mmCIF file as gemmi writes it, N, C-alpha and C atoms, coordinates in Angstrom:
data_model
loop_
_atom_site.group_PDB
_atom_site.id
_atom_site.type_symbol
_atom_site.label_atom_id
_atom_site.label_alt_id
_atom_site.label_comp_id
_atom_site.label_asym_id
_atom_site.label_entity_id
_atom_site.label_seq_id
_atom_site.pdbx_PDB_ins_code
_atom_site.Cartn_x
_atom_site.Cartn_y
_atom_site.Cartn_z
_atom_site.occupancy
_atom_site.B_iso_or_equiv
_atom_site.pdbx_formal_charge
_atom_site.auth_seq_id
_atom_site.auth_asym_id
_atom_site.pdbx_PDB_model_num
ATOM 1 N N . MET Axp A 1 ? -32.208 -125.2 91.13 1 0 ? 1 A 1
ATOM 2 C CA . MET Axp A 1 ? -31.485 -126.138 91.956 1 0 ? 1 A 1
ATOM 3 C C . MET Axp A 1 ? -30.028 -126.169 91.513 1 0 ? 1 A 1
ATOM 4 N N . ALA Axp A 2 ? -29.149 -126.344 92.434 1 0 ? 2 A 1
ATOM 5 C CA . ALA Axp A 2 ? -27.716 -126.329 92.158 1 0 ? 2 A 1
ATOM 6 C C . ALA Axp A 2 ? -27.302 -127.592 91.407 1 0 ? 2 A 1
ATOM 7 N N . VAL Axp A 3 ? -26.305 -127.433 90.57 1 0 ? 3 A 1
ATOM 8 C CA . VAL Axp A 3 ? -25.762 -128.549 89.812 1 0 ? 3 A 1
ATOM 9 C C . VAL Axp A 3 ? -24.719 -129.249 90.673 1 0 ? 3 A 1
ATOM 10 N N . LYS Axp A 4 ? -24.751 -130.548 90.664 1 0 ? 4 A 1
ATOM 11 C CA . LYS Axp A 4 ? -23.811 -131.318 91.474 1 0 ? 4 A 1
ATOM 12 C C . LYS Axp A 4 ? -22.485 -131.468 90.737 1 0 ? 4 A 1
ATOM 13 N N . ALA Axp A 5 ? -21.41 -131.548 91.501 1 0 ? 5 A 1
ATOM 14 C CA . ALA Axp A 5 ? -20.073 -131.691 90.93 1 0 ? 5 A 1
ATOM 15 C C . ALA Axp A 5 ? -19.98 -132.972 90.105 1 0 ? 5 A 1
ATOM 16 N N . LYS Axp A 6 ? -20.667 -134.013 90.528 1 0 ? 6 A 1
ATOM 17 C CA . LYS Axp A 6 ? -20.659 -135.283 89.8 1 0 ? 6 A 1
ATOM 18 C C . LYS Axp A 6 ? -21.165 -135.08 88.374 1 0 ? 6 A 1
ATOM 19 N N . ASP Axp A 7 ? -22.227 -134.306 88.226 1 0 ? 7 A 1
ATOM 20 C CA . ASP Axp A 7 ? -22.784 -134.037 86.903 1 0 ? 7 A 1
ATOM 21 C C . ASP Axp A 7 ? -21.829 -133.193 86.065 1 0 ? 7 A 1
ATOM 22 N N . LEU Axp A 8 ? -21.153 -132.256 86.699 1 0 ? 8 A 1
ATOM 23 C CA . LEU Axp A 8 ? -20.218 -131.399 85.977 1 0 ? 8 A 1
ATOM 24 C C . LEU Axp A 8 ? -18.991 -132.18 85.513 1 0 ? 8 A 1
ATOM 25 N N . ARG Axp A 9 ? -18.566 -133.164 86.287 1 0 ? 9 A 1
ATOM 26 C CA . ARG Axp A 9 ? -17.385 -133.953 85.917 1 0 ? 9 A 1
ATOM 27 C C . ARG Axp A 9 ? -17.633 -134.769 84.654 1 0 ? 9 A 1
ATOM 28 N N . GLU Axp A 10 ? -18.882 -135.048 84.344 1 0 ? 10 A 1
ATOM 29 C CA . GLU Axp A 10 ? -19.221 -135.829 83.157 1 0 ? 10 A 1
ATOM 30 C C . GLU Axp A 10 ? -19.173 -134.989 81.88 1 0 ? 10 A 1
ATOM 31 N N . LEU Axp A 11 ? -19.095 -133.668 82.006 1 0 ? 11 A 1
ATOM 32 C CA . LEU Axp A 11 ? -19.096 -132.79 80.842 1 0 ? 11 A 1
ATOM 33 C C . LEU Axp A 11 ? -17.718 -132.72 80.2 1 0 ? 11 A 1
ATOM 34 N N . GLU Axp A 12 ? -17.72 -132.428 78.907 1 0 ? 12 A 1
ATOM 35 C CA . GLU Axp A 12 ? -16.479 -132.229 78.156 1 0 ? 12 A 1
ATOM 36 C C . GLU Axp A 12 ? -15.888 -130.87 78.517 1 0 ? 12 A 1
ATOM 37 N N . PRO Axp A 13 ? -14.591 -130.672 78.292 1 0 ? 13 A 1
ATOM 38 C CA . PRO Axp A 13 ? -13.96 -129.377 78.614 1 0 ? 13 A 1
ATOM 39 C C . PRO Axp A 13 ? -14.625 -128.185 77.918 1 0 ? 13 A 1
ATOM 40 N N . GLY Axp A 14 ? -15.02 -128.345 76.668 1 0 ? 14 A 1
ATOM 41 C CA . GLY Axp A 14 ? -15.686 -127.26 75.947 1 0 ? 14 A 1
ATOM 42 C C . GLY Axp A 14 ? -17.025 -126.902 76.574 1 0 ? 14 A 1
ATOM 43 N N . GLU Axp A 15 ? -17.742 -127.921 77.011 1 0 ? 15 A 1
ATOM 44 C CA . GLU Axp A 15 ? -19.029 -127.689 77.661 1 0 ? 15 A 1
ATOM 45 C C . GLU Axp A 15 ? -18.838 -126.975 78.994 1 0 ? 15 A 1
ATOM 46 N N . LEU Axp A 16 ? -17.771 -127.327 79.704 1 0 ? 16 A 1
ATOM 47 C CA . LEU Axp A 16 ? -17.48 -126.661 80.979 1 0 ? 16 A 1
ATOM 48 C C . LEU Axp A 16 ? -17.164 -125.187 80.75 1 0 ? 16 A 1
ATOM 49 N N . ASP Axp A 17 ? -16.375 -124.897 79.708 1 0 ? 17 A 1
ATOM 50 C CA . ASP Axp A 17 ? -16.052 -123.5 79.392 1 0 ? 17 A 1
ATOM 51 C C . ASP Axp A 17 ? -17.316 -122.711 79.088 1 0 ? 17 A 1
ATOM 52 N N . LEU Axp A 18 ? -18.204 -123.31 78.295 1 0 ? 18 A 1
ATOM 53 C CA . LEU Axp A 18 ? -19.456 -122.646 77.943 1 0 ? 18 A 1
ATOM 54 C C . LEU Axp A 18 ? -20.309 -122.416 79.185 1 0 ? 18 A 1
ATOM 55 N N . ARG Axp A 19 ? -20.384 -123.419 80.026 1 0 ? 19 A 1
ATOM 56 C CA . ARG Axp A 19 ? -21.182 -123.31 81.256 1 0 ? 19 A 1
ATOM 57 C C . ARG Axp A 19 ? -20.616 -122.237 82.184 1 0 ? 19 A 1
ATOM 58 N N . LEU Axp A 20 ? -19.28 -122.166 82.259 1 0 ? 20 A 1
ATOM 59 C CA . LEU Axp A 20 ? -18.621 -121.158 83.087 1 0 ? 20 A 1
ATOM 60 C C . LEU Axp A 20 ? -18.957 -119.759 82.579 1 0 ? 20 A 1
ATOM 61 N N . LYS Axp A 21 ? -18.934 -119.579 81.276 1 0 ? 21 A 1
ATOM 62 C CA . LYS Axp A 21 ? -19.259 -118.279 80.692 1 0 ? 21 A 1
ATOM 63 C C . LYS Axp A 21 ? -20.718 -117.909 80.977 1 0 ? 21 A 1
ATOM 64 N N . GLU Axp A 22 ? -21.618 -118.873 80.809 1 0 ? 22 A 1
ATOM 65 C CA . GLU Axp A 22 ? -23.043 -118.618 81.057 1 0 ? 22 A 1
ATOM 66 C C . GLU Axp A 22 ? -23.29 -118.22 82.506 1 0 ? 22 A 1
ATOM 67 N N . ARG Axp A 23 ? -22.699 -118.958 83.438 1 0 ? 23 A 1
ATOM 68 C CA . ARG Axp A 23 ? -22.919 -118.656 84.857 1 0 ? 23 A 1
ATOM 69 C C . ARG Axp A 23 ? -22.269 -117.336 85.246 1 0 ? 23 A 1
ATOM 70 N N . GLY Axp A 24 ? -21.124 -117.029 84.647 1 0 ? 24 A 1
ATOM 71 C CA . GLY Axp A 24 ? -20.478 -115.743 84.901 1 0 ? 24 A 1
ATOM 72 C C . GLY Axp A 24 ? -21.339 -114.591 84.418 1 0 ? 24 A 1
ATOM 73 N N . ASP Axp A 25 ? -21.938 -114.766 83.232 1 0 ? 25 A 1
ATOM 74 C CA . ASP Axp A 25 ? -22.841 -113.741 82.704 1 0 ? 25 A 1
ATOM 75 C C . ASP Axp A 25 ? -24.065 -113.582 83.597 1 0 ? 25 A 1
ATOM 76 N N . ALA Axp A 26 ? -24.608 -114.705 84.063 1 0 ? 26 A 1
ATOM 77 C CA . ALA Axp A 26 ? -25.775 -114.654 84.943 1 0 ? 26 A 1
ATOM 78 C C . ALA Axp A 26 ? -25.439 -113.927 86.242 1 0 ? 26 A 1
ATOM 79 N N . LEU Axp A 27 ? -24.256 -114.163 86.753 1 0 ? 27 A 1
ATOM 80 C CA . LEU Axp A 27 ? -23.828 -113.513 87.994 1 0 ? 27 A 1
ATOM 81 C C . LEU Axp A 27 ? -23.67 -112.007 87.787 1 0 ? 27 A 1
ATOM 82 N N . ARG Axp A 28 ? -23.082 -111.611 86.658 1 0 ? 28 A 1
ATOM 83 C CA . ARG Axp A 28 ? -22.947 -110.18 86.363 1 0 ? 28 A 1
ATOM 84 C C . ARG Axp A 28 ? -24.318 -109.518 86.222 1 0 ? 28 A 1
ATOM 85 N N . ASN Axp A 29 ? -25.237 -110.187 85.547 1 0 ? 29 A 1
ATOM 86 C CA . ASN Axp A 29 ? -26.59 -109.645 85.402 1 0 ? 29 A 1
ATOM 87 C C . ASN Axp A 29 ? -27.269 -109.511 86.757 1 0 ? 29 A 1
ATOM 88 N N . PHE Axp A 30 ? -27.058 -110.491 87.609 1 0 ? 30 A 1
ATOM 89 C CA . PHE Axp A 30 ? -27.664 -110.436 88.932 1 0 ? 30 A 1
ATOM 90 C C . PHE Axp A 30 ? -27.118 -109.255 89.727 1 0 ? 30 A 1
ATOM 91 N N . ARG Axp A 31 ? -25.807 -109.045 89.636 1 0 ? 31 A 1
ATOM 92 C CA . ARG Axp A 31 ? -25.205 -107.914 90.354 1 0 ? 31 A 1
ATOM 93 C C . ARG Axp A 31 ? -25.753 -106.59 89.837 1 0 ? 31 A 1
ATOM 94 N N . LEU Axp A 32 ? -25.999 -106.516 88.547 1 0 ? 32 A 1
ATOM 95 C CA . LEU Axp A 32 ? -26.601 -105.317 87.967 1 0 ? 32 A 1
ATOM 96 C C . LEU Axp A 32 ? -28.017 -105.117 88.509 1 0 ? 32 A 1
ATOM 97 N N . GLN Axp A 33 ? -28.77 -106.189 88.603 1 0 ? 33 A 1
ATOM 98 C CA . GLN Axp A 33 ? -30.119 -106.109 89.15 1 0 ? 33 A 1
ATOM 99 C C . GLN Axp A 33 ? -30.092 -105.674 90.609 1 0 ? 33 A 1
ATOM 100 N N . MET Axp A 34 ? -29.109 -106.15 91.361 1 0 ? 34 A 1
ATOM 101 C CA . MET Axp A 34 ? -29.01 -105.741 92.764 1 0 ? 34 A 1
ATOM 102 C C . MET Axp A 34 ? -28.736 -104.249 92.864 1 0 ? 34 A 1
ATOM 103 N N . ALA Axp A 35 ? -27.941 -103.728 91.946 1 0 ? 35 A 1
ATOM 104 C CA . ALA Axp A 35 ? -27.613 -102.305 91.962 1 0 ? 35 A 1
ATOM 105 C C . ALA Axp A 35 ? -28.84 -101.458 91.648 1 0 ? 35 A 1
ATOM 106 N N . THR Axp A 36 ? -29.733 -101.993 90.826 1 0 ? 36 A 1
ATOM 107 C CA . THR Axp A 36 ? -30.946 -101.255 90.475 1 0 ? 36 A 1
ATOM 108 C C . THR Axp A 36 ? -32.124 -101.641 91.363 1 0 ? 36 A 1
ATOM 109 N N . ALA Axp A 37 ? -31.874 -102.493 92.35 1 0 ? 37 A 1
ATOM 110 C CA . ALA Axp A 37 ? -32.877 -102.904 93.342 1 0 ? 37 A 1
ATOM 111 C C . ALA Axp A 37 ? -34.077 -103.604 92.717 1 0 ? 37 A 1
ATOM 112 N N . SER Axp A 38 ? -33.844 -104.417 91.68 1 0 ? 38 A 1
ATOM 113 C CA . SER Axp A 38 ? -34.941 -105.172 91.081 1 0 ? 38 A 1
ATOM 114 C C . SER Axp A 38 ? -34.677 -106.675 91.186 1 0 ? 38 A 1
ATOM 115 N N . VAL Axp A 39 ? -34.27 -107.103 92.38 1 0 ? 39 A 1
ATOM 116 C CA . VAL Axp A 39 ? -33.922 -108.502 92.607 1 0 ? 39 A 1
ATOM 117 C C . VAL Axp A 39 ? -35.158 -109.274 93.048 1 0 ? 39 A 1
ATOM 118 N N . GLU Axp A 40 ? -35.401 -110.389 92.349 1 0 ? 40 A 1
ATOM 119 C CA . GLU Axp A 40 ? -36.532 -111.234 92.717 1 0 ? 40 A 1
ATOM 120 C C . GLU Axp A 40 ? -36.073 -112.424 93.562 1 0 ? 40 A 1
ATOM 121 N N . ASN Axp A 41 ? -34.947 -113.012 93.175 1 0 ? 41 A 1
ATOM 122 C CA . ASN Axp A 41 ? -34.472 -114.211 93.851 1 0 ? 41 A 1
ATOM 123 C C . ASN Axp A 41 ? -33.024 -113.994 94.288 1 0 ? 41 A 1
ATOM 124 N N . SER Axp A 42 ? -32.829 -113.635 95.524 1 0 ? 42 A 1
ATOM 125 C CA . SER Axp A 42 ? -31.485 -113.334 96.009 1 0 ? 42 A 1
ATOM 126 C C . SER Axp A 42 ? -30.617 -114.586 96.135 1 0 ? 42 A 1
ATOM 127 N N . ARG Axp A 43 ? -31.217 -115.733 96.207 1 0 ? 43 A 1
ATOM 128 C CA . ARG Axp A 43 ? -30.465 -116.982 96.322 1 0 ? 43 A 1
ATOM 129 C C . ARG Axp A 43 ? -29.794 -117.358 94.998 1 0 ? 43 A 1
ATOM 130 N N . ALA Axp A 44 ? -30.267 -116.816 93.899 1 0 ? 44 A 1
ATOM 131 C CA . ALA Axp A 44 ? -29.708 -117.139 92.585 1 0 ? 44 A 1
ATOM 132 C C . ALA Axp A 44 ? -28.241 -116.743 92.494 1 0 ? 44 A 1
ATOM 133 N N . ALA Axp A 45 ? -27.863 -115.643 93.099 1 0 ? 45 A 1
ATOM 134 C CA . ALA Axp A 45 ? -26.466 -115.204 93.062 1 0 ? 45 A 1
ATOM 135 C C . ALA Axp A 45 ? -25.587 -116.206 93.798 1 0 ? 45 A 1
ATOM 136 N N . ARG Axp A 46 ? -26.039 -116.665 94.921 1 0 ? 46 A 1
ATOM 137 C CA . ARG Axp A 46 ? -25.275 -117.64 95.702 1 0 ? 46 A 1
ATOM 138 C C . ARG Axp A 46 ? -25.09 -118.921 94.898 1 0 ? 46 A 1
ATOM 139 N N . ASN Axp A 47 ? -26.16 -119.387 94.276 1 0 ? 47 A 1
ATOM 140 C CA . ASN Axp A 47 ? -26.078 -120.607 93.479 1 0 ? 47 A 1
ATOM 141 C C . ASN Axp A 47 ? -25.143 -120.432 92.291 1 0 ? 47 A 1
ATOM 142 N N . ALA Axp A 48 ? -25.207 -119.284 91.634 1 0 ? 48 A 1
ATOM 143 C CA . ALA Axp A 48 ? -24.339 -119.019 90.484 1 0 ? 48 A 1
ATOM 144 C C . ALA Axp A 48 ? -22.878 -118.969 90.92 1 0 ? 48 A 1
ATOM 145 N N . ARG Axp A 49 ? -22.606 -118.303 92.034 1 0 ? 49 A 1
ATOM 146 C CA . ARG Axp A 49 ? -21.234 -118.217 92.542 1 0 ? 49 A 1
ATOM 147 C C . ARG Axp A 49 ? -20.678 -119.601 92.855 1 0 ? 49 A 1
ATOM 148 N N . ARG Axp A 50 ? -21.494 -120.409 93.476 1 0 ? 50 A 1
ATOM 149 C CA . ARG Axp A 50 ? -21.045 -121.749 93.852 1 0 ? 50 A 1
ATOM 150 C C . ARG Axp A 50 ? -20.834 -122.635 92.627 1 0 ? 50 A 1
ATOM 151 N N . GLU Axp A 51 ? -21.704 -122.487 91.631 1 0 ? 51 A 1
ATOM 152 C CA . GLU Axp A 51 ? -21.528 -123.284 90.419 1 0 ? 51 A 1
ATOM 153 C C . GLU Axp A 51 ? -20.256 -122.869 89.683 1 0 ? 51 A 1
ATOM 154 N N . VAL Axp A 52 ? -19.965 -121.576 89.651 1 0 ? 52 A 1
ATOM 155 C CA . VAL Axp A 52 ? -18.718 -121.099 89.044 1 0 ? 52 A 1
ATOM 156 C C . VAL Axp A 52 ? -17.53 -121.715 89.781 1 0 ? 52 A 1
ATOM 157 N N . ALA Axp A 53 ? -17.584 -121.737 91.096 1 0 ? 53 A 1
ATOM 158 C CA . ALA Axp A 53 ? -16.497 -122.316 91.887 1 0 ? 53 A 1
ATOM 159 C C . ALA Axp A 53 ? -16.348 -123.81 91.608 1 0 ? 53 A 1
ATOM 160 N N . ARG Axp A 54 ? -17.455 -124.524 91.497 1 0 ? 54 A 1
ATOM 161 C CA . ARG Axp A 54 ? -17.397 -125.957 91.202 1 0 ? 54 A 1
ATOM 162 C C . ARG Axp A 54 ? -16.749 -126.202 89.841 1 0 ? 54 A 1
ATOM 163 N N . ILE Axp A 55 ? -17.159 -125.416 88.849 1 0 ? 55 A 1
ATOM 164 C CA . ILE Axp A 55 ? -16.622 -125.585 87.498 1 0 ? 55 A 1
ATOM 165 C C . ILE Axp A 55 ? -15.121 -125.31 87.483 1 0 ? 55 A 1
ATOM 166 N N . LYS Axp A 56 ? -14.702 -124.225 88.132 1 0 ? 56 A 1
ATOM 167 C CA . LYS Axp A 56 ? -13.275 -123.893 88.166 1 0 ? 56 A 1
ATOM 168 C C . LYS Axp A 56 ? -12.477 -124.97 88.893 1 0 ? 56 A 1
ATOM 169 N N . THR Axp A 57 ? -13.048 -125.546 89.942 1 0 ? 57 A 1
ATOM 170 C CA . THR Axp A 57 ? -12.378 -126.611 90.684 1 0 ? 57 A 1
ATOM 171 C C . THR Axp A 57 ? -12.184 -127.836 89.803 1 0 ? 57 A 1
ATOM 172 N N . ILE Axp A 58 ? -13.209 -128.211 89.071 1 0 ? 58 A 1
ATOM 173 C CA . ILE Axp A 58 ? -13.126 -129.383 88.196 1 0 ? 58 A 1
ATOM 174 C C . ILE Axp A 58 ? -12.12 -129.142 87.076 1 0 ? 58 A 1
ATOM 175 N N . MET Axp A 59 ? -12.115 -127.935 86.527 1 0 ? 59 A 1
ATOM 176 C CA . MET Axp A 59 ? -11.149 -127.611 85.48 1 0 ? 59 A 1
ATOM 177 C C . MET Axp A 59 ? -9.72 -127.709 86.018 1 0 ? 59 A 1
ATOM 178 N N . ARG Axp A 60 ? -9.505 -127.248 87.226 1 0 ? 60 A 1
ATOM 179 C CA . ARG Axp A 60 ? -8.175 -127.306 87.844 1 0 ? 60 A 1
ATOM 180 C C . ARG Axp A 60 ? -7.78 -128.752 88.143 1 0 ? 60 A 1
ATOM 181 N N . GLU Axp A 61 ? -8.737 -129.568 88.595 1 0 ? 61 A 1
ATOM 182 C CA . GLU Axp A 61 ? -8.456 -130.979 88.849 1 0 ? 61 A 1
ATOM 183 C C . GLU Axp A 61 ? -7.971 -131.664 87.577 1 0 ? 61 A 1
ATOM 184 N N . ARG Axp A 62 ? -8.64 -131.363 86.466 1 0 ? 62 A 1
ATOM 185 C CA . ARG Axp A 62 ? -8.257 -131.962 85.186 1 0 ? 62 A 1
ATOM 186 C C . ARG Axp A 62 ? -6.876 -131.48 84.75 1 0 ? 62 A 1
ATOM 187 N N . GLU Axp A 63 ? -6.597 -130.217 84.979 1 0 ? 63 A 1
ATOM 188 C CA . GLU Axp A 63 ? -5.293 -129.656 84.622 1 0 ? 63 A 1
ATOM 189 C C . GLU Axp A 63 ? -4.18 -130.347 85.413 1 0 ? 63 A 1
ATOM 190 N N . LEU Axp A 64 ? -4.4 -130.523 86.707 1 0 ? 64 A 1
ATOM 191 C CA . LEU Axp A 64 ? -3.4 -131.182 87.548 1 0 ? 64 A 1
ATOM 192 C C . LEU Axp A 64 ? -3.228 -132.651 87.171 1 0 ? 64 A 1
ATOM 193 N N . ALA Axp A 65 ? -4.317 -133.316 86.815 1 0 ? 65 A 1
ATOM 194 C CA . ALA Axp A 65 ? -4.236 -134.716 86.404 1 0 ? 65 A 1
ATOM 195 C C . ALA Axp A 65 ? -3.435 -134.843 85.111 1 0 ? 65 A 1
ATOM 196 N N . ALA Axp A 66 ? -3.608 -133.907 84.194 1 0 ? 66 A 1
ATOM 197 C CA . ALA Axp A 66 ? -2.855 -133.929 82.938 1 0 ? 66 A 1
ATOM 198 C C . ALA Axp A 66 ? -1.371 -133.695 83.197 1 0 ? 66 A 1
ATOM 199 N N . GLN Axp A 67 ? -1.06 -132.802 84.127 1 0 ? 67 A 1
ATOM 200 C CA . GLN Axp A 67 ? 0.341 -132.543 84.465 1 0 ? 67 A 1
ATOM 201 C C . GLN Axp A 67 ? 0.979 -133.777 85.108 1 0 ? 67 A 1
ATOM 202 N N . LYS Axp A 68 ? 0.209 -134.448 85.934 1 0 ? 68 A 1
ATOM 203 C CA . LYS Axp A 68 ? 0.726 -135.63 86.62 1 0 ? 68 A 1
ATOM 204 C C . LYS Axp A 68 ? 1.012 -136.75 85.612 1 0 ? 68 A 1
ATOM 205 N N . LYS Axp A 69 ? 0.141 -136.899 84.605 1 0 ? 69 A 1
ATOM 206 C CA . LYS Axp A 69 ? 0.352 -137.916 83.576 1 0 ? 69 A 1
ATOM 207 C C . LYS Axp A 69 ? 1.571 -137.592 82.723 1 0 ? 69 A 1
ATOM 208 N N . ALA Axp A 70 ? 1.825 -136.311 82.508 1 0 ? 70 A 1
ATOM 209 C CA . ALA Axp A 70 ? 2.941 -135.887 81.663 1 0 ? 70 A 1
ATOM 210 C C . ALA Axp A 70 ? 4.292 -136.174 82.316 1 0 ? 70 A 1
ATOM 211 N N . LYS Axp A 71 ? 4.319 -136.253 83.619 1 0 ? 71 A 1
ATOM 212 C CA . LYS Axp A 71 ? 5.595 -136.489 84.331 1 0 ? 71 A 1
ATOM 213 C C . LYS Axp A 71 ? 6.051 -137.897 84.242 1 0 ? 71 A 1
């Protein structure tokens, strides 16, 4: 099941970085499996891609909020 953005926003920056790395690795592994035609769950790639996008969005939101506070 996909992780909700609300749950991701509660994580610390270090945890988000770790989660981003894990999902990126999972996505690369999935692409390798697709190349070798041993895919069991094709929806997993979609979920991983979307979770990576959610994490990057939250990281960018935090970056922009920090810049706004600095001004």
